[in-house]
C-alpha positions, 0 to 999 in steps of 0.5 A, a space after each residue: 499500499 505504501 509502494 502503491 500511494 508513493 509511486 501514485 504520488 511521484 507520477 502526479 508530482 512529476 506531471 505537475 512539476 512538468 506543467 510549472 517548468 513549462 509555465 515558467 520556460 513561456 512568458 505567454 503563459 507567465 502574462 496570462 492571469 488565467 495561467 497564473 491561477 492554475 499553476 498556483 492550483 498545480 503547485 498547491 496539489 504538489 505541496 498538499 500531495 507532498 505533506 499528505 503522503 509523507 504522513 500517510 508513509 509515516 502512519 504506516 511505517 511507524 504508526 505513531 510519531 512525536 506531536 511536534 514532527 506531525 505538526 510540520 507535516 500537518 500544518 502544510 497540509 491543512 494550509 494547502 487544502 484550505 487553499 483549493 476551494 479558494 482558487 477555484 473560486 478565484 478562477 471562477 470569477 475570472 472566467 465570469 469576467 472574461 465572458 460578461 465583462 470582456 471589455 474590461 478584462 484586461 483592466 480588472 485581471 492583470 498580473 499584479 492584481 493576480 498575485 496579490 489575489 494569491 497573497 490574499 488566498 494564502 493569507 485567509 488560510 493561514 488566518 483559519 490555521 493559526 487560531 488552531 495553533 494558539 488554542 494548542 499551545 495554551 491548552 496543552 502541556 509541554 509533554 503532549 508536544 513530547 509525546 507520540 500520536 497517531 498524526 491525525 488532525 483531531 489527535 492533535 488539535 484535541 480541544 472541542 473549541 478548535 473542532 467548532 471552529 473547524 466546522 464552522 470554517 469548512 461551512 463558511 469556505 463551502 458556502 462562499 465558493 458555492 454562491 460564487 460558482 453558481 452566480 458565475 455559472 448562471 451569468 455565464 449561461 445566459 451569455 452563452 445562450 447567444 451562442 458564443 463559443 468562448 462562453 459555452 466553454 467558460 459555462 462547461 469550465 464553470 461545471 467542472 470546477 464545481 465537480 472537483 469542489 465536490 471532490 475536494 469536499 470529500 476530505 471534510 467527510 473522511 474521518 467520519 466515513 472512515 470510522 464507520 467503514 472501520 467497523 466492517 473492514 480492516 483499519 488498514 485497507 480502509 484507510 488506503 482506499 479512502 486516502 486514495 479517494 479523498 486525497 490523490 483522485 481530486 488532485 489527479 483531476 486538476 492537470 487533466 482538467 485544466 492543463 490538458 483541456 487548454 488548447 494554448 497551454 497544451 500545445 506548450 506543455 506537449 512542445 516541452 515534454 517532447 524536447 525534454 524526451 528528445 534532449 534525454 535520448 540525443 544529448 547532442 542535440 540540445 543545441 539544435 533545439 529552439 
């Protein structure tokens, strides 16, 4: 099971890294807010997969780890998982502006403003974690951080206040994101009735955002589903299957849905991959490549 998860993670991170490399090599992509948001989503998924798979391997090999070490991997995992729905909402808003307010798109969606929005996303996600960390430091004795636990969020952040705050944060995030998706979808839907091809494509993109958000939402019910299934099946297999479904599958769809579906990005991605393969097979042809 460890081998399967690690191989899946390395494969997906290789694809994500190739997409990030493609983005960095071409200025035409770096100047487009849509691709900046997409690559931010890919980078966020890469960090999330790395930390969550590390936690999975630690859990299966060591069973328990020190709380201090667990926090080093748990905090980035929580932070990046909070980023995903916010990033999807911003991407939906960008689609809405490009279709419904095309004349003002270049003034509203600039590279600088896109970077500022990404900074705001990380700030909001960080503000949802910091209270949990402060509560943990205030309520738990020093010996707790030197003890070994099964590295899971509920085993580290044990305060009832943290659990209530976490549930409220999840509900708030999901409500805001779903309102954004519904609003942008129906506004684009009305524009798409004019038979504009780009509007219809944007409408389908919003639908895809919603499908991926549903997959991301399953992370919130993972503990409850896991606890229920362990009553009927072995714990190790249940943990393995739920990890694949709730953590890996949603991140597997991001590069396929957004990267390879977009004609422009797909063209540059295939060109970059082919150039890389050619260089590895024929190193002497490096200087011949454009």
